[in-house]
C-alpha positions as CSV (number, residue, x, y, z in Angstrom):
1,M,14.8,19.5,-5.5
2,Y,14.1,21.0,-2.1
3,F,17.6,19.6,-1.1
4,L,16.1,16.2,-1.1
5,E,17.0,13.2,-3.3
6,R,14.8,10.3,-4.2
7,R,15.7,7.4,-1.9
8,G,17.2,4.3,-3.5
9,A,16.1,0.7,-3.2
10,T,14.7,-0.5,0.1
11,G,14.0,-3.9,1.5
12,T,10.7,-5.5,2.6
13,T,9.8,-4.9,6.2
14,V,7.8,-7.5,8.2
15,T,6.8,-8.2,11.8
16,A,7.4,-11.7,13.0
17,T,6.6,-13.4,16.3
18,C,9.7,-15.0,17.8
19,T,9.1,-17.8,20.4
20,G,11.4,-19.5,22.9
21,L,12.5,-19.4,26.5
22,V,11.3,-16.6,28.7
23,G,14.0,-13.9,29.1
24,T,15.9,-14.8,26.0
25,L,17.4,-11.7,24.3
26,I,17.2,-11.6,20.6
27,P,19.6,-8.9,19.7
28,A,19.3,-6.5,16.8
29,G,20.9,-8.0,13.7
30,S,19.5,-11.5,14.4
31,M,18.6,-13.3,11.2
32,A,15.7,-15.2,9.9
33,Q,14.9,-16.7,6.4
34,D,11.7,-17.0,4.4
35,E,10.6,-19.9,2.3
36,A,12.0,-18.3,-0.9
37,G,15.4,-18.2,0.7
38,Y,15.5,-14.4,1.4
39,K,17.4,-13.4,4.6
40,Y,15.9,-10.9,7.0
41,V,17.7,-9.1,9.8
42,S,16.0,-7.8,13.0
43,L,16.0,-4.0,13.6
44,S,16.1,-3.9,17.4
45,D,16.8,-5.8,20.5
46,A,13.9,-7.9,21.7
47,T,13.4,-10.0,24.8
48,I,11.0,-13.0,25.0
49,G,8.4,-12.2,27.6
50,A,6.3,-14.2,30.0
51,S,4.1,-15.4,27.2
52,G,7.0,-17.1,25.6
53,Q,7.0,-14.9,22.5
54,V,7.8,-11.4,21.3
55,D,7.0,-9.4,18.1
56,V,10.1,-8.3,16.2
57,V,10.4,-6.2,13.1
58,F,12.7,-7.7,10.4
59,L,14.2,-6.1,7.2
60,N,14.9,-8.1,4.0
61,L,18.6,-7.8,3.2
62,S,17.7,-7.9,-0.5
63,T,16.1,-4.7,-1.8
64,G,13.1,-4.4,-4.0
65,P,9.3,-5.2,-3.9
66,V,9.9,-8.7,-2.6
67,G,6.7,-10.3,-1.2
68,C,6.7,-11.9,2.2
69,P,3.3,-13.6,2.5
70,A,1.9,-14.5,6.0
71,G,3.6,-17.6,7.5
72,T,6.6,-17.6,5.1
73,L,9.2,-16.0,7.3
74,N,9.6,-19.2,9.4
75,K,13.2,-20.2,9.7
76,I,15.9,-19.1,12.1
77,Y,19.0,-18.5,10.0
78,K,21.5,-18.0,12.8
79,A,20.7,-19.9,16.0
80,I,20.6,-18.0,19.3
81,P,20.3,-20.1,22.6
82,G,16.7,-19.8,23.8
83,W,15.2,-18.7,20.5
84,S,13.3,-21.6,19.1
85,G,10.9,-20.3,16.4
86,V,9.8,-17.5,14.2
87,T,6.7,-16.8,12.0
88,N,4.9,-13.8,10.5
89,A,1.1,-13.7,11.1
90,S,0.7,-10.9,8.5
91,A,2.3,-10.1,5.2
92,G,5.3,-7.8,5.0
93,V,5.3,-4.2,3.7
94,P,7.2,-4.6,0.3
95,G,10.3,-2.6,-0.3
96,S,11.0,-0.8,-3.6
97,D,13.6,-0.5,-6.3
98,E,13.3,3.3,-5.9
99,E,11.2,5.6,-3.9
100,T,8.0,6.3,-5.9
101,R,7.0,9.8,-7.0
102,A,4.1,9.8,-4.6
103,D,6.2,8.7,-1.6
104,F,8.9,11.2,-2.5
105,E,6.3,14.0,-2.6
106,N,4.8,12.9,0.7
107,R,8.3,13.0,2.3
108,R,9.1,16.3,0.7
109,R,5.9,17.8,2.0
110,N,6.5,16.6,5.5
111,S,10.2,17.7,5.4
112,V,9.2,21.4,5.1
113,A,8.5,21.5,8.8
114,R,11.9,20.0,9.8
115,N,13.4,23.4,10.6
116,A,10.8,24.0,13.3
117,R,10.8,22.6,16.9
118,N,8.0,21.7,19.3
119,I,5.5,21.0,16.6
120,L,4.1,17.7,15.5
121,E,5.0,18.1,11.8
122,A,8.6,18.8,12.7
123,I,8.9,15.4,14.5
124,R,7.3,13.5,11.6
125,G,9.4,15.4,9.0
126,E,12.6,14.7,10.9
127,I,11.9,11.0,11.1
128,L,10.9,10.7,7.4
129,S,13.9,12.7,6.3
130,T,16.7,11.3,8.4
131,V,15.9,7.7,9.4
132,E,16.7,5.0,6.9
133,N,14.3,2.1,6.2
134,V,11.3,3.9,7.8
135,V,8.1,2.7,6.2
136,D,5.6,5.1,7.8
137,V,5.2,7.6,10.6
138,Y,2.2,9.1,12.5
139,V,2.4,11.9,15.0
140,T,-0.4,13.4,17.2
141,H,-0.8,14.7,20.7
142,N,-3.3,15.0,23.7
143,P,-3.3,18.5,25.0
144,K,-6.0,17.8,27.6
145,K,-5.6,17.0,31.3
146,T,-7.4,13.6,31.0
147,E,-6.6,10.5,29.0
148,Q,-8.0,10.5,25.5
149,K,-8.8,7.7,23.1
150,A,-7.6,8.3,19.6
151,G,-8.7,6.7,16.3
152,V,-10.6,3.6,15.5
153,S,-8.3,1.5,17.6
154,Q,-9.1,3.8,20.6
155,Y,-5.4,4.1,21.4
156,P,-5.1,5.7,24.9
157,L,-3.1,8.9,25.0
158,T,-1.9,10.0,28.5
159,P,-2.8,13.5,29.6
160,G,-0.6,16.3,28.2
161,S,1.4,14.0,25.9
162,F,2.5,13.5,22.4
163,Y,2.4,10.3,20.4
164,V,4.7,9.0,17.6
165,G,4.0,5.8,15.7
166,V,6.8,4.3,13.5
167,Y,7.3,1.3,11.4
168,G,10.8,0.4,10.2
169,G,14.1,2.1,11.0
170,S,16.6,1.5,13.8
171,P,15.6,2.4,17.4
172,A,18.7,4.6,17.9
173,D,17.9,6.7,14.8
174,I,14.2,7.0,15.6
175,A,14.9,8.1,19.2
176,A,17.5,10.6,18.1
177,A,15.2,12.1,15.5
178,I,12.3,12.5,18.1
179,W,14.7,13.9,20.6
180,R,16.0,16.6,18.2
181,K,12.5,18.0,17.6
182,A,10.3,17.0,20.6
183,P,9.2,19.6,23.2
184,P,11.0,19.1,26.5
185,G,9.2,17.9,29.6
186,I,6.2,16.4,27.8
187,D,5.0,12.8,28.4
188,M,5.2,10.3,25.6
189,N,3.2,7.2,24.6
190,G,4.1,3.8,23.2
191,D,5.6,0.4,23.7
192,T,9.2,1.1,22.5
193,T,11.9,3.0,24.3
194,F,15.5,4.0,23.7
195,T,17.8,6.2,25.8
196,V,19.5,9.1,24.0
197,A,22.6,10.8,25.5
198,D,23.0,14.6,25.0
199,K,26.7,14.8,24.0
200,E,26.6,18.6,23.7
201,Y,27.6,18.5,27.4
202,D,30.7,17.1,29.1
203,P,30.5,13.6,30.6
204,P,28.6,12.3,32.3
205,Y,26.1,13.1,29.5
206,P,22.5,13.9,30.4
207,E,20.3,11.0,29.2
208,Y,16.7,11.0,28.0
209,V,14.4,8.0,27.6
210,I,12.5,8.4,24.3
211,T,9.2,6.5,23.9
212,W,7.2,5.7,20.7
213,Q,4.8,3.1,19.4
214,T,6.0,0.4,16.9
215,L,3.1,0.2,14.5
216,K,1.3,-3.2,14.4
217,P,0.5,-4.7,11.0
218,V,-3.2,-5.3,10.4
219,S,-4.3,-7.3,7.3
220,L,-6.6,-5.8,4.7
221,H,-9.0,-8.2,2.8
222,V,-10.2,-7.3,-0.7
223,S,-13.1,-9.0,-2.6
224,V,-13.6,-8.5,-6.3
225,T,-16.6,-9.8,-8.2
226,L,-16.4,-9.9,-12.0
227,K,-19.0,-10.8,-14.6
228,K,-18.3,-14.3,-15.9
229,S,-17.1,-14.2,-19.6
230,D,-15.5,-16.6,-22.0
231,Y,-13.4,-13.6,-23.3
232,L,-11.5,-13.0,-20.1
233,P,-8.0,-14.4,-20.0
234,S,-7.4,-17.6,-18.2
235,D,-5.2,-15.9,-15.6
236,I,-7.6,-13.1,-14.8
237,T,-7.6,-13.9,-11.1
238,Q,-3.8,-13.5,-10.9
239,Q,-3.9,-10.3,-13.0
240,V,-6.6,-8.8,-10.8
241,Q,-4.7,-9.7,-7.6
242,Q,-1.5,-8.1,-8.9
243,S,-3.4,-4.9,-9.9
244,V,-4.9,-4.6,-6.4
245,L,-1.5,-5.3,-4.8
246,S,0.1,-2.6,-7.0
247,A,-2.5,0.0,-6.0
248,F,-2.2,-0.9,-2.3
249,N,1.6,-0.6,-2.3
250,G,1.5,2.6,-4.5
251,T,3.6,1.1,-7.3
252,D,0.9,2.1,-9.7
253,G,1.8,5.8,-9.2
254,G,-0.8,6.5,-6.6
255,L,-0.7,6.8,-2.9
256,R,-0.1,3.6,-0.9
257,A,-2.1,2.6,2.1
258,R,-0.8,4.3,5.3
259,V,-1.1,4.3,9.0
260,A,-4.4,5.7,10.3
261,S,-5.7,6.0,6.8
262,V,-9.1,5.2,5.2
263,V,-8.7,2.5,2.6
264,S,-11.4,2.8,0.0
265,A,-12.5,0.1,-2.4
266,G,-12.7,2.8,-5.0
267,R,-8.9,3.0,-5.0
268,Y,-8.7,-0.4,-6.8
269,Y,-11.3,0.0,-9.6
270,A,-9.0,1.6,-12.2
271,G,-6.3,-1.0,-11.8
272,V,-8.7,-3.9,-12.0
273,Y,-10.4,-2.4,-15.1
274,K,-7.1,-1.9,-16.9
275,T,-6.4,-5.7,-16.7
276,D,-8.7,-6.2,-19.7
277,P,-10.7,-3.0,-20.6
278,E,-12.5,-4.6,-23.5
279,N,-14.0,-7.6,-21.6
280,I,-14.0,-6.9,-17.9
281,D,-17.2,-6.0,-16.1
282,I,-16.8,-5.3,-12.3
283,L,-19.9,-6.3,-10.5
284,G,-18.6,-5.5,-7.0
285,L,-15.5,-4.5,-5.1
286,T,-15.4,-4.4,-1.3
287,V,-12.8,-4.3,1.5
288,S,-12.7,-5.8,5.0
289,R,-10.5,-5.9,8.1
290,D,-11.5,-9.4,9.2
291,G,-12.5,-11.1,6.0
292,S,-16.1,-11.5,7.1
293,S,-17.6,-7.9,7.4
294,W,-17.4,-6.2,4.0
295,T,-17.9,-2.6,3.1
296,T,-16.7,0.1,0.7
297,A,-14.1,1.5,3.0
298,V,-12.2,0.6,6.2
299,T,-10.2,2.7,8.6
300,F,-7.0,1.9,10.4
301,G,-5.8,3.1,13.8
302,I,-3.0,5.4,14.7
303,D,-1.1,2.3,15.9
304,E,-1.9,0.2,12.9
305,I,-0.2,-0.2,9.5
306,P,-2.2,-1.9,6.8
307,V,-0.7,-4.9,5.0
308,L,-2.1,-6.9,2.2
309,D,-1.3,-10.6,1.3
310,V,-2.3,-11.9,-2.1
311,S,-4.1,-14.7,-0.4
312,N,-6.5,-12.1,1.1
313,I,-7.5,-10.8,-2.4
314,G,-10.5,-12.9,-3.5
315,V,-11.7,-12.8,-7.1
316,K,-15.1,-14.3,-8.0
317,L,-16.6,-14.8,-11.4
318,Q,-20.4,-15.0,-11.5
319,E,-23.2,-14.6,-13.9
320,A,-24.7,-11.0,-14.0
């Protein structure tokens, strides 16, 4: 359909902080292991900075919706001199056994603009359609002559520039996709760079430094309050947590939480109710970015990808 095929199984993607000696290079392909024994491979080169640490995006070599809770990717699988530790402060973005219908439709809709150039939708469509293991993409621009702050994170966009935020995928593939569709001579924003060589020419090839933002994982917290009842199953807490996770990740058939999106508590009511339609009574359902300030909806920035750990889904049973 539309010359697109539904993508096959993908692995869980997670950002982990690597620590060690300043200046140590952790090359792409470096491996870490989680507490369940799953092996993860880093997607890009990373150098430990002056702080003694660097954030690195890892991909699970095993495909499917494998959870990677916060703090569980904590073992270096293959030692590299100068690299001493690894841990993930936030949960990973689960992979899938097959691209969901909702994700396929989102990619199909964005791919329509691929044949264009110099428009934001073309860049996003090109990345989503051609770069393997990409989890999410956001593209915007600042056409003004002054710096502008974008989104709830107030991300600074330089004058006359465009912005691409990406999570997952190899730097070489991301840079090539941006280069194929980006307007020439326009400034870029972000914390990640890769040099692309234009091999349409004879050597020495012209080279272009492509810049984009690697999205930062930000944890969502969910609080569910149920009316206490002797008729509820003994594992109601676990069932509710799994229903919320399923909705958040889009495995329930709906849209998953995405970069720069508004995550509404209302998204989770149906799944929670379905755990026990005859006996469940939902007294409250709220969400939070910090686990202390609760509301019915939260918004994520253009440089943030929401993640959800089961430990951040609270279920309370109380008298009505």
